[in-house]
C-alpha positions, -999 to +999 in steps of 0.1 A: -282-301+126-261-330+140-245-345+109-207-345+114-194-381+117-224-397+102-223-421+072-216-405+038-233-418+007-213-435-021-237-420-046-222-385-048-205-377-081-182-347-082-181-331-116-171-296-106-139-298-125-157-310-157-166-284-183-204-285-189-209-260-216-216-223-216-244-199-222-277-193-204-297-223-216-324-242-199-331-279-201-366-294-199-382-322-179-367-313-145-384-306-112-367-282-088-371-266-055-347-239-066-362-233-100-387-206-088-362-190-065-333-188-088-354-180-119-362-149-099-325-142-095-319-150-132-345-123-140-325-098-119-292-108-135-303-113-171-333-090-174-356-120-181-391-125-166-387-153-141-422-166-149-411-169-185-380-189-175-402-212-155-425-218-185-394-228-205-383-251-178-416-271-175-420-302-196-405-309-230-381-335-242-343-333-244-317-351-265-297-378-246-260-369-243-230-386-227-219-372-193-183-367-186-167-389-159-169-378-123-151-387-092-157-388-054-155-354-037-123-346-018-124-359+018-116-324+031-144-306+013-168-298+042-198-288+021-195-319-001-193-340+030-224-324+044-243-331+012-230-367+012-242-372+048-277-358+041-280-380+010-270-410+030-296-401+056-324-399+029-312-433+016-316-449+051-351-434+055-365-443+021-349-477+020-367-485+052-400-470+040-399-490+008-390-522+026-420-517+049-442-515+018-427-547+003-407-527-023-371-520-030-357-484-030-335-476-059-310-449-047-305-418-068-272-403-076-263-367-066-240-349-090-221-318-079-214-294-108-203-258-114-220-234-138-233-260-163-236-297-168-250-323-192-280-342-178-305-368-191-330-339-192-308-316-213-283-289-204-284-280-167-274-246-155-265-233-120-291-206-126-318-232-124-309-240-088-308-276-075-330-300-096-339-336-101-338-352-135-362-382-137-346-395-169-312-403-153-325-404-117-300-378-105-301-348-082-280-319-095-266-291-074-241-263-078-231-258-041-229-221-046-267-221-045-265-224-007-249-189-006-278-176-027-302-193-003-286-176+026-279-141+013-305-135-014-335-155-003-331-150+034-330-187+043-298-195+062-289-226+082-276-261+076-311-277+081-325-254+054-297-267+031-306-303+040-343-296+033-333-286-003-317-320-009-345-339+009-371-321-014-352-331-046-350-367-033-387-364-028-390-360-065-370-392-070-395-410-047-423-397-069-405-411-099-402-446-082-439-445-071-451-436-106-463-401-098-439-384-122-451-405-152-488-400-144-483-363-142-463-360-174-489-381-192-515-354-184-495-324-196-505-325-233-542-328-225-548-300-201-546-262-201-515-242-190-534-231-158-542-268-151-505-277-157-495-251-132-520-263-106-508-299-111-472-287-107-481-272-073-494-305-061-462-323-073-440-298-054-460-298-022-459-336-022-421-334-024-422-310+005-442-335+025-417-362+016-389-340+028-408-337+061-410-375+063-372-377+060-368-352+089-393-372+110-377-405+105-341-392+107-349-375+140-365-407+154-336-429+143-306-406+148-317-374+167-303-351+140-323-320+150-309-292+170-327-262+184-339-240+156-335-265+128-372-270+121-376-232+121-348-230+095-367-254+072-400-236+077-384-203+069-369-217+038-402-231+027-418-196+033-391-177+014-394-199-017-431-198-019-445-185-051-463-157-034-432-145-016-411-146-047-436-129-069-442-102-043-405-096-040-399-095-077-429-076-091-449-064-061-480-083-070-491-120-068-507-139-096-520-172-082-529-188-115-492-187-124-481-205-092-461-237-099-447-246-064-474-233-040-475-204-015-451-202+014-479-212+038-488-242+017-452-253+015-448-250+053-481-269+059-471-299+038-436-301+051-450-300+087-475-327+077-447-351+067-426-340+097-454-346+122-468-379+108-439-396+090-466-412+068-464-414+030-502-418+030-505-384+045-487-368+016-513-374-011-516-339-024-536-352-054-565-365-033-573-333-014-593-304-027-578-278-003-541-275-003 
């Protein structure tokens, strides 16, 4: 991916030197590309069923707490610079998309943390993977997740890492477009299986939005290098519910899916990548995903 030398976002907060609390606790109300993947790893490390972890992570309210001050990342931190450039690229893409629709894009913050952090959605943990909190409109990431993505989930490459950020920003776009509030308003009125099915549609739409970012960034700045798209498609496959369940338990239970199969995640990312159209990402209007 061609990124070095491109604009860096001013919306990155570095809180890696701020204590965030200890213990293996999970906050509610967040949406995460890494939640399934790292819940699996948490199961390995802590002897906890990853599906149970995911159940604890979906929905629920959290007390509001005050975040400790953060600062800009060091100028010589290569990975922080990469994240800042990718976030800036999503800002450029979505600002233009919203402007074309006669709306104003409100940029999210991205907060770097280590181990644990206070969020508007409750206590965030590195074991949750990267996640977006719609309450404070921030993306959270412990950058060590990228090592997990490469070594444990079999998804190496800088474009796979960028896809992670673009997906979480996709959740922010959902918040701005009212999707998040509509989905949350349905949770208490439908069954657990229906909640899971709804979650799949939310996640696949965020994948499609990540594809839109890649489409527009390539058109404007030619960021893609040979093999980049394959990196993202491989990452989408490796974090599909079917792949993770088969890896962790040897069987697949579709009614427990919350993010979609690898094939579905690939298909919706490709739809956004190929069309660059928000209208093509309406996962709630189609019967077949």
